[in-house]
ZAMARGU-4260 file (C-alpha; in steps of 0.2 Angstrom, whole numbers, plus 5000, padded with zeros to 4 digits):
<rodrens>
0) 4542/5747/4717 | 4534/5734/4707 | 4550/5724/4705 | 4552/5725/4724 | 4535/5719/4727
5) 4536/5704/4715 | 4554/5700/4723 | 4547/5700/4740 | 4532/5689/4736 | 4543/5677/4727
10) 4555/5675/4741 | 4541/5673/4754 | 4534/5659/4744 | 4552/5651/4743 | 4554/5652/4762
15) 4538/5643/4764 | 4542/5629/4751 | 4560/5626/4760 | 4552/5621/4776 | 4552/5603/4772
20) 4571/5605/4766 | 4576/5614/4782 | 4568/5599/4792 | 4578/5586/4782 | 4594/5597/4784
25) 4592/5598/4803 | 4591/5579/4804 | 4605/5567/4806 | 4610/5567/4787 | 4628/5563/4784
30) 4640/5576/4776 | 4640/5565/4760 | 4621/5563/4760 | 4609/5574/4749 | 4595/5582/4757
35) 4587/5584/4741 | 4586/5565/4739 | 4576/5565/4755 | 4563/5576/4749 | 4546/5570/4741
40) 4543/5572/4723 | 4530/5585/4727 | 4541/5595/4739 | 4554/5595/4726 | 4544/5600/4712
45) 4537/5614/4724 | 4554/5619/4728 | 4559/5621/4710 | 4544/5632/4705 | 4548/5643/4719
50) 4565/5644/4716 | 4563/5648/4698 | 4551/5662/4702 | 4563/5670/4715 | 4578/5669/4702
55) 4567/5678/4690 | 4562/5692/4702 | 4580/5694/4709 | 4587/5696/4692 | 4574/5710/4689
60) 4581/5719/4704 | 4599/5718/4697 | 4599/5736/4692 | 4586/5742/4704 | 4591/5752/4720
65) 4579/5741/4730 | 4591/5726/4727 | 4603/5732/4741 | 4588/5732/4755 | 4583/5715/4748
70) 4601/5708/4750 | 4603/5715/4767 | 4587/5706/4772 | 4592/5690/4765 | 4609/5690/4773
75) 4606/5698/4790 | 4590/5692/4797 | 4592/5675/4805 | 4578/5666/4797 | 4582/5671/4780
80) 4601/5668/4782 | 4598/5650/4788 | 4587/5647/4773 | 4600/5652/4761 | 4613/5641/4770
85) 4602/5626/4770 | 4599/5630/4751 | 4618/5630/4748 | 4623/5615/4759 | 4608/5605/4750
90) 4615/5609/4733 | 4633/5606/4735 | 4629/5590/4744 | 4621/5583/4729 | 4635/5574/4720
95) 4632/5574/4702 | 4634/5555/4701 | 4621/5552/4714 | 4606/5559/4705 | 4597/5543/4704
100) 4591/5533/4690 | 4574/5542/4689 | 4578/5554/4674 | 4564/5566/4678 | 4568/5567/4696
105) 4587/5569/4691 | 4582/5584/4680 | 4572/5592/4693 | 4586/5589/4706 | 4599/5597/4695
110) 4588/5612/4691 | 4585/5614/4710 | 4604/5613/4713 | 4607/5627/4700 | 4593/5638/4705
115) 4597/5637/4724 | 4615/5642/4721 | 4610/5656/4710 | 4599/5663/4724 | 4613/5663/4737
120) 4626/5670/4724 | 4614/5684/4720 | 4613/5691/4737 | 4631/5687/4743 | 4639/5695/4726
125) 4627/5710/4729 | 4633/5713/4746 | 4651/5710/4743 | 4652/5722/4729 | 4643/5736/4735
130) 4651/5753/4737 | 4655/5761/4754 | 4639/5771/4754 | 4631/5755/4761 | 4642/5748/4774
135) 4629/5737/4782 | 4630/5726/4766 | 4648/5721/4768 | 4643/5717/4786 | 4630/5706/4782
140) 4641/5697/4769 | 4655/5694/4783 | 4643/5687/4794 | 4635/5675/4781 | 4652/5671/4775
145) 4656/5664/4793 | 4640/5653/4792 | 4646/5646/4775 | 4663/5643/4782 | 4658/5636/4798
150) 4646/5624/4789 | 4660/5618/4779 | 4651/5622/4763 | 4667/5622/4753 | 4672/5605/4760
155) 4656/5598/4753 | 4657/5605/4736 | 4675/5598/4735 | 4669/5581/4738 | 4655/5582/4727
160) 4666/5589/4712 | 4680/5577/4716 | 4666/5563/4713 | 4661/5571/4696 | 4678/5569/4689
165) 4680/5552/4696 | 4692/5554/4710 | 4680/5547/4724 | 4676/5556/4740 | 4693/5562/4744
170) 4700/5579/4739 | 4717/5579/4731 | 4728/5591/4740 | 4735/5606/4730 | 4750/5603/4719
175) 4767/5609/4723 | 4783/5611/4714 | 4800/5612/4722 | 4813/5626/4716 | 4822/5613/4705
180) 4806/5609/4696 | 4803/5628/4693 | 4821/5631/4687 | 4820/5616/4676 | 4803/5619/4668
185) 4804/5621/4649 | 4803/5639/4642 | 4795/5640/4625 | 4806/5648/4612 | 4803/5667/4607
190) 4792/5670/4591 | 4774/5669/4586 | 4769/5657/4600 | 4761/5645/4588 | 4765/5627/4595
195) 4756/5610/4593 | 4743/5605/4605 | 4754/5593/4614 | 4768/5608/4616 | 4755/5621/4621
200) 4747/5610/4634 | 4761/5605/4646 | 4750/5602/4661 | 4733/5595/4654 | 4719/5594/4666
205) 4716/5576/4672 | 4702/5566/4663 | 4691/5555/4672 | 4678/5552/4660 | 4665/5540/4670
210) 4653/5554/4675 | 4657/5570/4664 | 4646/5562/4651 | 4639/5569/4635 | 4627/5580/4643
215) 4612/5578/4655 | 4607/5582/4673 | 4625/5575/4679 | 4634/5588/4669 | 4621/5602/4673
220) 4623/5599/4692 | 4643/5598/4691 | 4643/5614/4681 | 4632/5623/4694 | 4643/5618/4708
225) 4659/5623/4700 | 4652/5639/4695 | 4646/5642/4713 | 4663/5638/4720 | 4673/5648/4708
230) 4662/5663/4710 | 4660/5660/4729 | 4680/5659/4731 | 4682/5676/4722 | 4669/5685/4732
235) 4676/5678/4748 | 4694/5682/4744 | 4689/5700/4741 | 4679/5701/4756 | 4693/5695/4768
240) 4705/5708/4761 | 4700/5721/4773 | 4692/5722/4789 | 4677/5731/4784 | 4683/5749/4790
245) 4682/5762/4776 | 4700/5767/4783 | 4707/5749/4785 | 4719/5742/4772 | 4723/5727/4782
250) 4715/5710/4780 | 4702/5701/4792 | 4714/5690/4800 | 4701/5677/4807 | 4691/5677/4791
255) 4707/5676/4780 | 4713/5661/4790 | 4696/5652/4790 | 4695/5655/4771 | 4713/5649/4768
260) 4711/5632/4778 | 4694/5629/4769 | 4702/5631/4753 | 4717/5620/4756 | 4707/5606/4765
265) 4693/5606/4752 | 4703/5608/4736 | 4686/5615/4730 | 4693/5628/4718 | 4705/5615/4710
270) 4691/5603/4707 | 4679/5617/4700 | 4692/5623/4688 | 4695/5605/4683 | 4676/5602/4680
275) 4676/5618/4669 | 4690/5612/4658 | 4681/5596/4656 | 4665/5603/4652 | 4669/5618/4642
280) 4674/5607/4626 | 4658/5597/4627 | 4646/5611/4631 | 4629/5607/4626 | 4616/5620/4620
285) 4605/5618/4635 | 4619/5622/4646 | 4625/5637/4636 | 4607/5644/4636 | 4604/5642/4654
290) 4620/5652/4657 | 4627/5639/4669 | 4645/5641/4665 | 4644/5658/4658 | 4645/5667/4676
295) 4660/5654/4681 | 4671/5658/4666 | 4674/5676/4670 | 4675/5673/4688 | 4691/5661/4686
300) 4703/5675/4684 | 4695/5684/4698 | 4696/5669/4710 | 4715/5667/4706 | 4719/5686/4708
305) 4708/5687/4724 | 4716/5672/4732 | 4734/5678/4726 | 4731/5696/4733 | 4724/5689/4749
310) 4740/5679/4751 | 4750/5695/4748 | 4741/5706/4762 | 4742/5691/4773 | 4760/5687/4771
315) 4767/5698/4785 | 4753/5696/4798 | 4749/5678/4795 | 4762/5669/4784 | 4754/5652/4788
320) 4738/5657/4780 | 4748/5666/4766 | 4757/5649/4763 | 4740/5640/4761 | 4733/5653/4749
325) 4749/5653/4739 | 4747/5634/4737 | 4729/5636/4731 | 4734/5649/4718 | 4748/5638/4713
330) 4739/5622/4709 | 4740/5615/4691 | 4721/5615/4688 | 4719/5632/4695 | 4734/5639/4683
335) 4728/5629/4668 | 4711/5635/4670 | 4716/5653/4672 | 4728/5652/4658 | 4715/5644/4646
340) 4701/5656/4651 | 4712/5671/4650 | 4718/5666/4633 | 4702/5662/4626 | 4694/5679/4633
345) 4710/5687/4623 | 4707/5678/4608 | 4688/5682/4608 | 4693/5701/4609 | 4707/5702/4597
350) 4707/5686/4586 | 4725/5682/4590 | 4734/5666/4590 | 4729/5653/4605 | 4747/5646/4607
355) 4742/5627/4604 | 4727/5627/4615 | 4716/5612/4610 | 4704/5618/4597 | 4689/5610/4606
360) 4693/5618/4623 | 4695/5635/4614 | 4679/5635/4606 | 4670/5629/4622 | 4678/5643/4632
365) 4677/5657/4619 | 4658/5653/4617 | 4655/5657/4635 | 4661/5675/4631 | 4647/5678/4618
370) 4659/5677/4603 | 4659/5661/4592 | 4677/5655/4587 | 4678/5647/4571 | 4696/5642/4571
375) 4708/5630/4580 | 4720/5645/4581 | 4710/5657/4590 | 4707/5668/4575 | 4690/5662/4571
380) 4677/5672/4565 | 4679/5688/4554 | 4695/5697/4560 | 4688/5713/4553 | 4671/5711/4562
385) 4664/5727/4571 | 4666/5728/4590 | 4651/5720/4599 | 4652/5726/4616 | 4663/5732/4630
390) 4669/5720/4644 | 4681/5721/4660 | 4693/5707/4654 | 4697/5700/4671 | 4704/5683/4665
395) 4716/5690/4653 | 4722/5701/4666 | 4724/5687/4679 | 4736/5678/4667 | 4749/5690/4671
400) 4749/5683/4690 | 4757/5667/4682 | 4773/5679/4681 | 4774/5682/4699 | 4788/5674/4709
405) 4776/5669/4722 | 4767/5657/4711 | 4776/5642/4714 | 4771/5631/4699 | 4782/5636/4684
410) 4773/5647/4672 | 4770/5641/4653 | 4786/5651/4649 | 4791/5670/4650 | 4792/5673/4632
415) 4774/5666/4630 | 4768/5676/4645 | 4777/5692/4638 | 4768/5689/4621 | 4751/5689/4630
420) 4755/5704/4640 | 4759/5714/4625 | 4743/5708/4617 | 4734/5713/4633 | 4742/5730/4632
425) 4738/5733/4613 | 4720/5729/4617 | 4720/5742/4632 | 4728/5755/4620 | 4715/5752/4607
430) 4701/5753/4620 | 4707/5769/4626 | 4709/5776/4609 | 4691/5771/4605 | 4684/5779/4621
435) 4693/5795/4617 | 4687/5796/4599 | 4669/5792/4604 | 4670/5806/4616 | 4679/5818/4605
440) 4696/5820/4612 | 4711/5820/4601 | 4721/5805/4597 | 4735/5805/4610 | 4752/5809/4603
445) 4769/5810/4610 | 4786/5812/4603 | 4782/5806/4586 | 4773/5790/4594 | 4755/5790/4588
450) 4744/5775/4586 | 4727/5770/4580 | 4716/5755/4582 | 4718/5750/4564 | 4736/5752/4565
455) 4739/5744/4581 | 4751/5731/4573 | 4756/5739/4558 | 4771/5747/4567 | 4778/5730/4573
460) 4789/5719/4563 | 4781/5704/4555 | 4787/5692/4567 | 4780/5702/4582 | 4764/5702/4574
465) 4762/5684/4574 | 4762/5684/4592 | 4749/5697/4594 | 4733/5704/4586 | 4732/5704/4567
470) 4719/5717/4565 | 4707/5728/4575 | 4699/5721/4591 | 4681/5714/4590 | 4678/5718/4609
475) 4685/5732/4618 | 4690/5735/4637 | 4678/5746/4648 | 4688/5760/4658 | 4690/5749/4673
480) 4697/5735/4662 | 4710/5748/4654 | 4715/5753/4671 | 4717/5735/4677 | 4726/5730/4661
485) 4739/5743/4663 | 4742/5740/4682 | 4744/5721/4680 | 4754/5721/4665 | 4766/5735/4671
490) 4768/5725/4687 | 4771/5709/4679 | 4783/5716/4667 | 4797/5719/4681 | 4797/5699/4682
495) 4794/5695/4663 | 4808/5706/4659 | 4821/5700/4671 | 4830/5689/4659 | 4848/5684/4656
500) 4857/5699/4648 | 4860/5688/4632 | 4842/5683/4630 | 4834/5700/4636 | 4819/5704/4626
505) 4824/5721/4620 | 4810/5723/4607 | 4797/5718/4618 | 4802/5729/4632 | 4803/5744/4620
510) 4785/5740/4614 | 4779/5738/4632 | 4785/5756/4637 | 4778/5763/4620 | 4761/5756/4624
515) 4762/5762/4642 | 4766/5780/4635 | 4752/5780/4624 | 4739/5773/4636 | 4744/5786/4649
520) 4742/5800/4637 | 4724/5798/4636 | 4715/5808/4651 | 4697/5803/4649 | 4703/5784/4652
525) 4709/5788/4670 | 4694/5796/4677 | 4684/5787/4689 | 4678/5786/4707 | 4691/5795/4720
530) 4693/5779/4730 | 4697/5769/4714 | 4708/5783/4707 | 4718/5784/4722 | 4721/5764/4722
535) 4725/5763/4704 | 4737/5779/4705 | 4747/5770/4719 | 4747/5753/4711 | 4752/5761/4693
540) 4766/5772/4701 | 4773/5758/4711 | 4774/5747/4695 | 4782/5761/4685 | 4794/5764/4698
545) 4799/5746/4698 | 4802/5746/4680 | 4813/5762/4680 | 4822/5755/4695 | 4827/5740/4685
550) 4833/5750/4670 | 4844/5761/4683 | 4852/5747/4692 | 4857/5739/4675 | 4864/5756/4669
555) 4876/5759/4684 | 4892/5750/4687 | 4897/5760/4702 | 4890/5773/4714 | 4892/5788/4702
560) 4898/5779/4687 | 4890/5778/4670 | 4893/5764/4657 | 4899/5770/4639 | 4883/5764/4632
565) 4866/5760/4640 | 4862/5742/4644 | 4849/5733/4634 | 4835/5736/4647 | 4838/5755/4647
570) 4840/5756/4629 | 4824/5747/4626 | 4815/5759/4638 | 4823/5774/4629 | 4817/5767/4612
575) 4800/5764/4619 | 4799/5783/4624 | 4802/5783/4642 | 4810/5800/4641 | 4795/5810/4633
580) 4784/5800/4643 | 4793/5807/4659 | 4792/5825/4652 | 4773/5821/4648 | 4770/5816/4666
585) 4779/5831/4673 | 4769/5844/4662 | 4752/5836/4667 | 4758/5833/4686 | 4754/5853/4688
590) 4736/5850/4686 | 4731/5832/4685 | 4730/5819/4699 | 4737/5803/4690 | 4752/5810/4682
595) 4757/5819/4698 | 4756/5801/4708 | 4766/5793/4695 | 4778/5807/4694 | 4780/5807/4713
600) 4784/5788/4713 | 4798/5791/4700 | 4806/5807/4707 | 4803/5805/4726 | 4819/5795/4730
605) 4809/5782/4740 | 4816/5768/4730 | 4831/5776/4721 | 4838/5793/4720 | 4830/5805/4708
610) 4847/5810/4700 | 4849/5791/4695 | 4834/5790/4686 | 4836/5808/4677 | 4855/5806/4675
615) 4852/5790/4664 | 4838/5797/4654 | 4848/5813/4650 | 4864/5805/4647 | 4858/5792/4635
620) 4843/5799/4628 | 4840/5807/4611 | 4848/5825/4613 | 4832/5835/4608 | 4820/5825/4620
625) 4834/5827/4634 | 4833/5845/4631 | 4815/5846/4631 | 4814/5836/4648 | 4826/5849/4655
630) 4816/5863/4649 | 4800/5856/4656 | 4808/5854/4673 | 4813/5873/4672 | 4796/5879/4669
635) 4789/5868/4684 | 4802/5875/4694 | 4798/5893/4690 | 4779/5889/4695 | 4784/5881/4711
640) 4777/5890/4727 | 4791/5895/4738 | 4782/5889/4754 | 4785/5871/4748 | 4804/5874/4752
645) 4801/5878/4769 | 4787/5865/4774 | 4787/5859/4791 | 4789/5841/4786 | 4797/5838/4770
650) 4788/5824/4761 | 4793/5825/4743 | 4782/5808/4739 | 4766/5818/4745 | 4770/5834/4736
655) 4774/5836/4718 | 4782/5852/4717 | 4794/5848/4732 | 4798/5832/4724 | 4803/5841/4707
660) 4814/5854/4717 | 4822/5841/4727 | 4825/5830/4711 | 4832/5845/4702 | 4845/5849/4716
665) 4849/5830/4717 | 4854/5830/4699 | 4864/5847/4700 | 4874/5839/4715 | 4876/5823/4707
670) 4883/5831/4690 | 4897/5840/4699 | 4901/5825/4710 | 4901/5813/4694 | 4912/5825/4684
675) 4924/5826/4699 | 4925/5808/4702 | 4927/5803/4684 | 4940/5816/4681 | 4950/5810/4697
680) 4949/5792/4689 | 4960/5797/4675 | 4979/5801/4677 | 4984/5817/4682 | 4993/5821/4666
685) 4978/5816/4655 | 4967/5826/4666 | 4977/5842/4664 | 4979/5839/4645 | 4960/5837/4643
690) 4957/5852/4654 | 4969/5862/4642 | 4962/5855/4626 | 4944/5859/4630 | 4928/5850/4625
695) 4937/5841/4611 | 4945/5830/4624 | 4930/5825/4633 | 4924/5806/4631 | 4907/5805/4622
700) 4897/5802/4639 | 4905/5816/4647 | 4902/5827/4632 | 4883/5822/4633 | 4882/5825/4651
705) 4891/5843/4650 | 4878/5847/4636 | 4864/5842/4648 | 4872/5851/4663 | 4873/5866/4652
710) 4854/5866/4649 | 4850/5863/4667 | 4861/5877/4674 | 4853/5888/4661 | 4835/5882/4664
715) 4836/5878/4683 | 4848/5888/4692 | 4838/5905/4691 | 4822/5898/4697 | 4831/5888/4711
720) 4841/5904/4716 | 4824/5913/4718 | 4817/5899/4729 | 4832/5899/4740 | 4832/5917/4742
725) 4813/5916/4747 | 4817/5902/4759 | 4832/5911/4767 | 4822/5926/4769 | 4808/5918/4778
730) 4818/5907/4789 | 4834/5920/4795 | 4830/5930/4810 | 4832/5949/4807 | 4836/5946/4789
735) 4842/5962/4779 | 4830/5967/4765 | 4833/5979/4752 | 4826/5994/4763 | 4838/5990/4778
740) 4824/5983/4788 | 4821/5966/4794 | 4810/5952/4790 | 4795/5945/4800 | 4800/5931/4813
745) 4798/5915/4803 | 4785/5903/4807 | 4791/5890/4822 | 4786/5876/4810 | 4796/5881/4796
750) 4811/5869/4792 | 4828/5874/4786 | 4831/5858/4778 | 4824/5863/4762 | 4834/5880/4761
755) 4850/5870/4765 | 4846/5858/4750 | 4845/5872/4738 | 4860/5881/4744 | 4870/5865/4743
760) 4864/5862/4725 | 4865/5880/4719 | 4879/5888/4727 | 4893/5876/4721 | 4888/5880/4703
765) 4890/5899/4703 | 4909/5899/4703 | 4907/5888/4687 | 4896/5901/4680 | 4908/5915/4684
770) 4922/5905/4676 | 4914/5901/4661 | 4909/5919/4658 | 4927/5923/4661 | 4932/5910/4648
775) 4919/5917/4636 | 4924/5935/4638 | 4943/5931/4635 | 4939/5922/4619 | 4929/5937/4613
780) 4943/5948/4613 | 4948/5964/4622 | 4933/5973/4613 | 4920/5962/4620 | 4928/5965/4638
785) 4925/5983/4637 | 4907/5984/4630 | 4891/5986/4638 | 4884/5982/4655 | 4879/5994/4670
790) 4888/5997/4686 | 4904/6005/4690 | 4921/6002/4698 | 4935/5991/4693 | 4932/5977/4681
795) 4940/5960/4682 | 4944/5950/4666 | 4927/5942/4667 | 4919/5961/4668 | 4905/5969/4659
800) 4904/5958/4644 | 4889/5963/4635 | 4870/5960/4639 | 4868/5942/4633 | 4866/5931/4618
805) 4854/5939/4607 | 4851/5923/4597 | 4842/5915/4613 | 4829/5927/4615 | 4830/5927/4633
810) 4845/5939/4636 | 4846/5958/4635 | 4846/5972/4646 | 4832/5980/4655 | 4819/5988/4644
815) 4828/5982/4629 | 4818/5966/4628 | 4825/5954/4614 | 4835/5966/4604 | 4850/5966/4616
820) 4863/5957/4605 | 4878/5955/4617 | 4892/5943/4612 | 4895/5934/4629 | 4883/5920/4625
825) 4871/5925/4638 | 4882/5921/4653 | 4881/5939/4661 | 4863/5938/4661 | 4863/5920/4668
830) 4875/5926/4682 | 4863/5940/4686 | 4848/5929/4687 | 4857/5919/4700 | 4860/5935/4710
835) 4847/5933/4723 | 4855/5918/4731 | 4871/5928/4732 | 4863/5943/4740 | 4855/5931/4754
840) 4872/5925/4758 | 4872/5935/4775 | 4855/5927/4779 | 4862/5911/4774 | 4878/5912/4784
845) 4867/5917/4799 | 4856/5902/4797 | 4872/5890/4796 | 4881/5899/4811 | 4866/5896/4822
850) 4862/5878/4817 | 4866/5865/4830 | 4881/5854/4826 | 4877/5843/4811 | 4862/5852/4807
855) 4869/5859/4790 | 4874/5846/4776 | 4892/5847/4772 | 4888/5851/4754 | 4878/5867/4759
860) 4893/5872/4770 | 4905/5870/4755 | 4893/5879/4744 | 4893/5894/4756 | 4912/5895/4757
865) 4913/5894/4738 | 4900/5907/4735 | 4909/5919/4748 | 4925/5916/4739 | 4917/5921/4722
870) 4910/5937/4729 | 4926/5942/4737 | 4935/5938/4720 | 4922/5948/4710 | 4918/5962/4722
875) 4911/5974/4709 | 4901/5964/4698 | 4882/5968/4698 | 4878/5951/4703 | 4891/5952/4718
880) 4883/5968/4725 | 4868/5973/4733 | 4854/5981/4724 | 4861/5999/4729 | 4878/5994/4723
885) 4885/5991/4741 | 4897/5976/4743 | 4889/5960/4749 | 4902/5957/4761 | 4897/5971/4772
890) 4880/5961/4775 | 4889/5945/4782 | 4888/5944/4800 | 4904/5944/4809 | 4910/5927/4816
895) 4897/5918/4804 | 4911/5911/4793 | 4921/5906/4808 | 4907/5896/4814 | 4905/5888/4797
900) 4923/5883/4797 | 4922/5874/4814 | 4907/5864/4807 | 4918/5860/4793 | 4932/5855/4802
905) 4920/5844/4813 | 4916/5836/4797 | 4934/5832/4792 | 4932/5845/4777 | 4949/5854/4781
910) 4952/5864/4765 | 4936/5873/4764 | 4937/5876/4783 | 4954/5884/4781 | 4946/5895/4766
915) 4932/5900/4777 | 4944/5906/4791 | 4953/5915/4778 | 4938/5924/4771 | 4932/5928/4789
920) 4948/5937/4792 | 4947/5946/4776 | 4929/5951/4779 | 4935/5957/4797 | 4948/5968/4790
925) 4938/5976/4777 | 4922/5978/4786 | 4924/5982/4804 | 4910/5977/4817 | 4903/5994/4816
930) 4899/5992/4797 | 4891/5975/4802 | 4880/5983/4815 | 4874/5997/4803 | 4869/5984/4790
935) 4859/5975/4803 | 4870/5962/4809 | 4873/5957/4827 | 4885/5968/4837 | 4898/5956/4842
940) 4906/5941/4833 | 4905/5931/4849 | 4887/5927/4844 | 4893/5915/4831 | 4908/5909/4840
945) 4907/5891/4848 | 4907/5891/4866 | 4924/5892/4875 | 4932/5901/4861 | 4924/5919/4864
950) 4934/5932/4856 | 4945/5920/4846 | 4939/5926/4830 | 4948/5943/4831 | 4963/5935/4836
955) 4965/5922/4824 | 4960/5935/4810 | 4975/5944/4816 | 4986/5929/4816 | 4982/5924/4798
960) 4981/5940/4790 | 4998/5937/4781 | 4991/5918/4776 | 4976/5927/4769 | 4985/5939/4759
965) 4996/5925/4752 | 4979/5916/4747 | 4973/5931/4739 | 4989/5933/4729 | 4988/5914/4725
970) 4970/5917/4718 | 4975/5931/4708 | 4988/5922/4699 | 4977/5906/4696 | 4965/5919/4688
975) 4978/5927/4678 | 4985/5910/4671 | 4967/5904/4666 | 4963/5892/4680 | 4954/5899/4694
980) 4945/5882/4698 | 4951/5865/4703 | 4956/5854/4686 | 4940/5843/4685 | 4928/5859/4687
985) 4940/5868/4676 | 4936/5855/4663 | 4918/5856/4665 | 4918/5876/4665 | 4926/5874/4647
990) 4914/5861/4641 | 4898/5870/4646 | 4888/5877/4632 | 4884/5896/4633 | 4866/5899/4638
995) 4861/5906/4621 | 4866/5889/4614 | 4858/5880/4628 | 4841/5888/4624 | 4841/5885/4606
1000) 4843/5867/4610 | 4829/5868/4623 | 4819/5877/4609 | 4816/5890/4624 | 4805/5905/4622
1005) 4812/5922/4621 | 4803/5927/4637 | 4814/5921/4651 | 4799/5921/4662 | 4789/5909/4650
1010) 4780/5895/4660 | 4768/5889/4646 | 4766/5871/4648 | 4753/5867/4635 | 4755/5850/4625
1015) 4765/5835/4631 | 4783/5841/4626 | 4793/5856/4622 | 4799/5847/4607 | 4781/5845/4600
1020) 4776/5863/4602 | 4773/5873/4587 | 4789/5882/4579 | 4792/5899/4588 | 4787/5915/4581
1025) 4801/5925/4576 | 4802/5942/4584 | 4798/5956/4571 | 4810/5968/4579 | 4827/5959/4579
1030) 4823/5942/4570 | 4835/5933/4581 | 4824/5926/4593 | 4807/5917/4594 | 4791/5917/4606
1035) 4778/5904/4610 | 4764/5917/4610 | 4760/5935/4608 | 4759/5937/4627 | 4776/5931/4630
1040) 4783/5943/4617 | 4775/5958/4624 | 4780/5953/4642 | 4798/5952/4636 | 4797/5969/4626
1045) 4790/5978/4641 | 4800/5970/4654
</rodrens>
């Protein structure tokens, strides 16, 4: 309260002392005449005294809760707002070269200019940066901003600053560059970035030394006006980006248009940056002590970033204003100042090189950040000095804006910017690690990539170290600065890494991915206010999605093709750890907000198909890491709530579980399609030879993909089958359950799209699994074919082949736990785990038959036909019968397959349509309508026969009976000859690894139901504890071992 009372008293005195000034401003003074020059000496001294007291009182309120009410009063009340406006106009109209010959009056005037602008900026900046809990402050700030723009405050400041640098009363327009100039701009060569001063300063600021002087009131006044313009531009650009509504993300169009015109007409920001560059090398002790330039230096980057971002948000609604703002951001002086200040800030923090910046300029700018610089190279002071403080680092982040294509003037060179970007990322990683160490969190690790502050550069080659930090940083970024650094660098990287293939910076790209992965592993860094967290997540997710998209596009030569070797961009990402990073995000997405947002960005399919992203990682990644990612996806699928499949509106980008389910389905569908298309591209004779020769004839890329698909089938299909079964049971009317009853009526809002997606992904794989099991059984010999298994009846060649591979620990008969040592490699156990989706075929057929034309994807229809054909061919397998041993065909509704055939014919899928008709005829002959009615199906087949074809199902069934019998004989002959699948899929079935081997590759826990997601990777988890009973399997914990043994 004492601070508030002192501030109110000081401001009251200021208002009274400003009355003579207000009279002068209200008179007929010209736009270039200074009202301060018309004040008497006594009035000027009185105004100086009250301004000094007001500034001191307001500074005391900086961290006080009473500061907001004072700011509201100053900006919203008409009398006080006009007083602030008059103070601002009087200050910016005082050209530094017209302070007069009287030294004492000149000093007083310069101090009045500085203090007046300090008071105005205190109130305005406080109102702009306030949080959403005080909405009246931004409204007051917008009203005062309109006053400043209408009074042409920026134009007056531009004229004064232009006079200070010797350009006269006119303001120079922003510099522009043509596309030819941009294309022909010199790019510095890669390396350590050390250049001479002439090379490093390609576009030096103009020199007009008449008035910049070696100190004195002229310099102080110019510095004050320049600092005011830079900070005011940053605040105004931020304020115009939204309309003030808490839910609005659109800019205030009128306010943005007024600001764009004012900045373009006045060139105030350009001249302010020019003055800053001129004064920084010759900053006197008096100016440094009075902190005239200190507030301006950190605001340069914020002004560039705010102006550029405002142009981005205005681009669609107001392209004219956007063009003006882009012109301001593309000015040479603005870019040079942003680059110089950002680099000085970075050198002050990490002690790295300055890339040829003039030594005097570097020393002057570095001094403004509170760290003395003792060398021209930017490595001044003790490189091993202890960290002095935390800072936000806005300027070093804003340098990344120079890489954006919307910045028309050419940047200093992509290699140089990329080197700066890596230094910023190293500093952000070191800051994140320092924060976690001080708060007791363990050092982040991932896939063997760990880093510490002292080792930040010891992991890079010597030539890379010269372009970055050489030792631990002296300044660290605060959490918001770490966020900003990650977002800005990740977004700029998509432009910085867009180089011709021959000069692609593979090493730099790999380090960038590595640093991204390290930073994202520290949980404490990403904590913050909810509104900031949501914005940060959205921006970081978009940036990482853009980086991933670039790798994917480079890796594809066709729709479904993969290059023999990964391109440089993808190879760099893999070397940088993108594969374990993706796994870490998936594991943490289960319970953490930030990883979930990034995961949705990568797998939602919004920018690229999820299969395109996952397939590249799994096909080209290190096998151990690829297997670990597949295992993690399987555990996430096992934890998925079945309700997400039948969500009313499928929005994968909004639901992480739904996103992962769709991504897994997409990859399984893609894998089969890719295998078929690549096999079809080869000669028929070669394809047949490859299928007969088995895995040895498979090319390396196909071999790697076969191994990945083997792991995916083992880890994903059981969970997806359970999800499909639950979805179909919830959606299908009168769905038959185990007790012969019917399920409740499904929710009207439920959607069948998710169920059909699952069916289209899972069902086509089931014949592959059955064929692989058949091949394994045949290879094991006649003894293996007669061993183990439950059930009764006739056994085909793929019959009861043991309980499952004991070595994987996840197979075995019920109650036998881990000690079942079957020799079929775990295929039977896997087939039985997928049985739920087969047992829901009746409900699935009912859903498909009742769907409107075009309502079921062709892939799902083909899968239904393939699954029905599989059940018909293996009628006595445990996984092809009901729980009570009844044949599954008895539960298929009459006429449903005929309706499916009609939909396939409408989609020009003639072969599966003919197969569906033959299956319908076979089902009708073996199971009359009475059996279907007893099982709970509709009484007549006409319910699923298209209109106008009533009764045609039975007639057609009788007509094609002989054709169906011939097809049965043909199927049996193909099975006996060892080729029950088309040649491409037959080669895939022969290439698949047994489930037991796949689980060993994934280091799977012996408990099939294990969903433990502790740690950041399956590959990093502690070794599995060997089972004390059989010694052939391992478990991640005792709970899993007990659950498996008792299960």
